[in-house]
N, C-alpha and C positions, 0 to 999 in steps of 0.2 A: 490487415484487418482479418478477423475470423470470417469463415465462410457464412453464407446465409443460414446454414444449419446451426451456427453458434453465434448468437448476437454478440456485438462488441461490448455491450454493457449489461450489468445485472445490479439490481437493488435488493438489499436484504435488511431485516430488522437489525438494529445495533445491539447485538448480543454476541458473546464470545462463541456460542455454538454456531451462530450463523456465519461467523468469519470463515468457517470451514467451507461453506458454499462458495465464498469468494475465491478461496484458494483452489478449489476444484475447477472453477471456471477458468482461472488463469492457467492451471495445469493443462486443461483441455486445449486452450488456445495455443499454448506453447507446443504441445504435442502435434496439433494440426499443422503447425508451421515448421515442424522438425527442428525445434530449438534444442540444442544439446542439453543433457541432463544437468550439468553443473550450472549453466546459465539459468535454466528454468528454476533450479533450486534457489539460486540467489534471488531471483525475482519473487518467488513464493515467500521466502523468508522475509524479505523487505515488506511485502504486502501484508503478511500476517502480523508482523510486528507493528506496522503502522495502524492497521485496522484494530488490533487489540488495544492499542493506546487510545484510539478514538473512542472505542467503547468504554474503556476504563476511566479515561481522564476527560475526554470531550463531552461524553454524555453522562459520565459518572454513574453508570448503571441504570439510567432512566430508560424504561422500556419503549417509549414512544419514538426513539430516534431511528434514523435510517442511514445506511451506507450505500453509496453507489460506486461501483467499479466500472471503469471504462478501460478496455485493453485494446491497444493498437500495436500491431507487429508489422514492421516494414523489413526490407532487406538488411537494414543497418542498425535497427534498434527495437527493443521492446519498450513500449510506453505504457505505464501503469498510472491511472488517474483515480484518486479516491475523492469523493465528494461527501460532505456531511454538513449538518447544521448544529453541531455541538459547540462547546466552548472552543475558541481558537487557540492554537498553539502560541506560546509566548513569542513575541517578536525576536527574530534572530536565532531561534531554536536550532534550525538546520544549518546555520552558518559556521558553527563550531562544534567540536566534540570534546567534552571534558572527560578526563580519566575518572573511572569509577572503581572503588575498591573491589578486589577480586571476590570478596565474600558478600558483596552487595546483592540483595534480593530484588532490587528494582533500580531503574535509572540508566539502563544500558540501551534502551530502545533507539535513541538517535544514532549512537555509534554503530549498532547493528545495521540499521537502515543505510547509513553512509558507507559501510563496508561492502554492502551488497549491490549497490547501484552506482552509476557514473555521474548522474545529475539528479538534483532535487530542487524542485520549485514549489514554494508554498505561498498561497495568497488567501486572504480572508476578506470578503467584501459583501456588505449587505446581509450578513449572517451566514453566507455560504463559504465554507472552508474547502479549498482545493489543494490537494497534495499530488504533485506529478513526480513520478520517479522514472528515470530513463536508464536502461541498461543497454549499452552499445554492443553490437554483435560483431563489429569489425575491429 
């Protein structure tokens, strides 16, 4: 867990510019726990891709949305949890990764997230969407 100086969670408006604040929060948490740069980069890339997708597809650009990030770092893993009330991800989205043409301008998000973390859990219940991404450290 981050120290008392760095809360484990942060909430921001669901906008692409605010996703930067989530990324910075994760970077600070990783730096505080001396997570190596490559692992921290993988975590940040997965977070930014997931958060951008929530803004663009879940909230479809509606300004009233909110994203909450909860970061937990233990000796063996970085746990990144994103909460939102946007449209849920289609069922089974994170269970498979489909090939996308090299010249595609979109549609690569799930594959990027899957390549950056070791575990993905997604639930949607009572309007609350919860995406948990885990990057093992061992």
